[in-house]
C-alpha positions in Angstrom: 18.3 -44.2 70.0 14.8 -45.0 67.4 13.6 -48.2 67.2 11.7 -48.3 63.8 9.5 -50.8 62.8 7.6 -52.1 59.1 4.2 -52.8 59.5 4.6 -53.4 62.9 7.5 -55.7 62.9 10.8 -55.2 64.0 12.2 -57.2 61.4 11.7 -57.7 58.0 13.3 -61.9 57.7 11.1 -63.4 60.2 8.5 -64.8 58.0 10.9 -66.2 55.8 13.7 -67.4 58.3 10.7 -69.5 59.8 9.7 -71.0 56.5 13.0 -72.1 56.2 13.3 -73.4 59.0 10.3 -75.5 58.6 10.6 -76.0 55.8 14.3 -77.9 56.8 12.1 -79.3 59.3 14.4 -77.7 62.2 13.2 -76.6 65.3 13.4 -73.3 66.4 16.0 -75.2 69.9 17.9 -76.3 66.5 18.0 -73.1 64.2 19.1 -71.6 68.1 22.0 -74.2 68.7 23.1 -74.2 64.7 23.5 -70.2 65.1 25.3 -70.9 68.5 28.1 -72.9 66.8 28.2 -70.4 64.5 28.9 -67.4 66.4 25.7 -65.7 67.1 24.6 -66.2 71.1 21.4 -66.3 71.2 18.7 -68.8 72.2 15.0 -70.5 71.2 12.7 -67.5 72.6 15.5 -65.5 70.2 14.4 -67.5 67.7 11.0 -67.6 68.4 10.9 -63.3 68.4 13.0 -62.8 65.6 10.1 -65.4 63.8 6.9 -63.5 65.3 9.1 -60.4 64.0 8.9 -58.7 67.9 13.1 -58.4 68.0 14.8 -56.9 65.6 17.8 -58.3 63.7 21.2 -57.5 62.9 23.3 -57.4 60.0 26.1 -60.2 60.9 22.9 -62.4 62.4 21.5 -61.8 58.8 24.2 -63.0 57.2 24.5 -66.1 59.8 21.0 -67.3 59.8 21.0 -67.0 55.6 24.5 -68.8 56.2 23.2 -71.8 57.9 19.9 -71.9 56.9 21.1 -71.8 53.2 19.2 -69.8 51.7 20.5 -66.2 50.5 20.0 -63.1 52.4 18.4 -61.4 49.8 15.5 -64.3 49.3 15.3 -63.7 54.0 14.5 -60.0 53.4 12.2 -60.4 51.2 8.6 -58.9 51.0 6.1 -61.7 51.0 
């Protein structure tokens, strides 16, 4: 399997995930807990790696991230 990066990052949504999380005053641990309740098993360190762009985000994870952060998937993947 070929691993792709875009501008040195492994996902498009990391910066927006952090922006939405901080805007809602939610910690990484709290976001991980919300994701787990919604059915996606991620730990706090995985949230951190998503935000730093060092972890890939699957399509189903993106869907749940958008839902728990109350934003659209399109907004999460827009380039800043």
